[in-house]
C-alpha positions in Angstrom: -14.8 -40.4 54.0 -16.3 -36.9 55.0 -19.4 -35.9 55.1 -20.3 -32.8 53.1 -23.1 -31.9 55.8 -21.0 -32.5 59.2 -18.5 -30.1 58.5 -18.2 -26.5 58.4 -16.8 -24.4 56.8 -13.6 -23.7 59.0 -13.1 -27.2 58.9 -13.4 -27.9 55.1 -11.1 -24.8 55.0 -8.4 -26.1 57.9 -8.6 -29.5 55.5 -8.2 -27.8 52.3 -4.6 -26.0 53.0 -3.6 -29.6 54.5 -4.2 -30.9 50.6 -7.0 -32.7 51.1 -9.1 -33.4 48.0 -12.3 -34.2 49.6 -12.7 -30.9 51.9 -11.8 -29.0 48.2 -14.8 -31.3 46.5 -17.5 -30.4 49.6 -16.9 -27.0 49.3 -17.1 -27.1 45.8 -20.3 -28.8 45.8 -21.8 -26.9 48.5 -20.8 -23.6 46.8 -20.5 -23.8 42.6 -24.4 -23.9 42.1 -24.8 -20.4 44.0 -21.6 -19.1 42.7 -22.5 -19.7 39.0 -25.9 -17.7 39.5 -24.4 -14.9 41.0 -22.3 -14.8 37.6 -24.3 -15.5 34.9 -26.7 -12.8 36.9 -24.0 -10.4 36.0 -22.7 -11.5 32.8 -25.6 -12.8 31.0 -23.4 -15.8 29.4 -23.2 -19.3 31.0 -19.8 -20.2 29.3 -18.3 -17.3 30.6 -20.1 -17.8 34.4 -19.3 -21.4 34.0 -15.4 -20.2 33.5 -15.4 -17.4 35.8 -16.4 -19.9 39.3 -13.8 -23.4 37.5 -11.3 -20.5 37.1 -12.2 -19.1 40.9 -11.9 -22.9 42.3 -8.9 -23.7 40.4 -7.1 -20.9 42.2 -8.3 -21.7 45.3 -7.0 -25.5 45.2 -3.6 -24.0 43.6 -3.0 -21.4 46.3 -4.7 -23.4 48.8 -1.6 -23.0 51.4 -1.8 -19.4 51.0 -5.6 -19.0 51.5 -6.3 -16.8 53.9 -10.7 -16.6 54.5 -11.4 -13.4 57.1 -14.9 -13.9 57.8 -16.6 -16.5 56.2 -16.4 -19.1 53.3 -19.4 -18.0 51.5 -18.1 -14.3 51.7 -14.9 -15.0 50.8 -16.1 -16.6 47.6 -18.7 -14.2 46.8 -16.2 -11.4 46.7 -13.7 -13.6 44.7 -16.3 -14.2 41.9 -17.3 -10.8 42.3 -13.7 -9.3 41.7 -13.6 -12.0 38.1 -16.7 -10.5 37.1 -15.7 -7.6 37.1 -12.1 -8.2 35.4 -14.5 -10.1 32.5 -16.7 -7.1 32.6 -13.5 -4.8 32.3 -11.6 -7.2 29.9 -15.1 -7.2 27.3 -14.9 -2.9 27.8 -11.2 -3.5 26.6 -12.5 -5.5 24.0 -15.6 -3.7 22.5 -13.1 -0.5 21.9 -11.3 -2.2 20.1 -13.2 -3.8 17.9 -14.8 -0.6 17.5 -11.6 0.8 16.6 -10.9 -1.8 14.4 -14.0 -1.7 12.7 -14.2 2.4 12.5 -10.6 2.2 10.8 -11.8 -0.4 8.5 -14.8 1.7 7.6 -13.1 4.6 6.4 -11.3 2.9 4.2 -8.1 4.7 4.2 -4.9 3.2 5.1 -2.0 5.7 5.5 0.7 3.4 5.2 -1.0 2.1 2.4 -1.3 5.1 0.2 2.5 5.9 0.9 3.3 2.3 -0.1 1.3 2.7 -3.4 2.6 6.3 -4.3 6.1 5.7 -3.9 5.5 1.9 -6.0 3.5 4.3 -8.3 6.6 7.1 -8.4 9.2 4.0 -8.7 6.8 3.0 -12.0 7.3 6.3 -13.4 10.5 7.2 -13.0 11.0 3.7 -14.9 8.9 5.0 -17.8 11.2 8.1 -18.0 14.3 6.3 -18.0 13.2 4.3 -20.5 12.6 7.3 -22.9 14.6 7.6 -26.0 17.8 10.0 -24.5 17.1 13.4 -26.2 13.0 12.7 -25.7 13.9 12.3 -21.9 16.0 15.3 -21.8 13.1 17.2 -23.3 10.4 15.6 -21.0 12.9 16.0 -17.9 13.3 19.5 -18.2 9.8 20.1 -18.8 7.7 18.0 -16.3 11.0 18.3 -13.3 12.7 22.0 -14.2 9.2 23.5 -14.9 11.0 24.9 -17.8 8.7 26.5 -21.2 8.5 25.1 -24.8 10.7 27.9 -25.5 13.1 27.9 -22.6 13.9 24.2 -23.3 14.2 24.9 -27.4 16.6 27.6 -27.2 18.7 25.8 -24.4 18.8 22.8 -27.1 18.4 24.4 -30.3 15.1 22.8 -31.7 11.9 24.7 -32.5 9.4 24.7 -30.5 7.1 22.4 -32.4 9.6 19.7 -31.4 9.7 20.2 -27.9 6.0 20.5 -28.0 6.1 17.3 -30.3 8.7 15.5 -28.1 6.7 15.9 -25.3 3.3 14.7 -26.3 5.4 11.4 -27.7 6.9 11.0 -24.4 3.3 11.9 -22.3 1.8 9.2 -24.9 4.6 6.5 -24.8 4.0 6.9 -20.1 0.7 6.9 -20.5 0.8 3.3 -22.8 3.9 1.8 -20.8 2.2 3.1 -16.6 -1.2 1.8 -17.8 0.6 -1.7 -19.3 2.8 -1.8 -15.5 -0.3 -1.0 -13.7 -2.2 -3.5 -15.2 0.4 -6.0 -14.3 1.1 -5.1 -11.0 -2.6 -5.2 -10.1 
């Protein structure tokens, strides 16, 4: 069995590259606490700091054959932890911007797509209500509302009195209000 204090970092790295799990454990035990404290001081979150250090050591084990330590193991590990901390902070900033954006969107209380869908549904309800009017009433109503004709123009075109046109339009509006009110109530 290897003794932790007797082996240098360079010897542990060499053994680690050979797949020696005991050397990996020694590196972990030697540096975990220091790296954790360093990460915690930057992140101010115990779980996040622990995750950063654990991910670092998991990455070291998974890529042990590719491990390239140029100066010292401590410098390598601190640099790796610092880079992971910067990644976490950048991710948190993106996450915060997204949450703020979503919160602003929700606070506005207005959704263009939802508004357009509701507008289209309302138009369909109105069209359905108009199509269910009696034929002569529907014709008078459509000439008034869709073609923009005056009561006199409609009366002249359909050989009706102004009073009949006015009454047909009023009746159509009353029927539509009742139908649309009932349809809206049922749809909600």
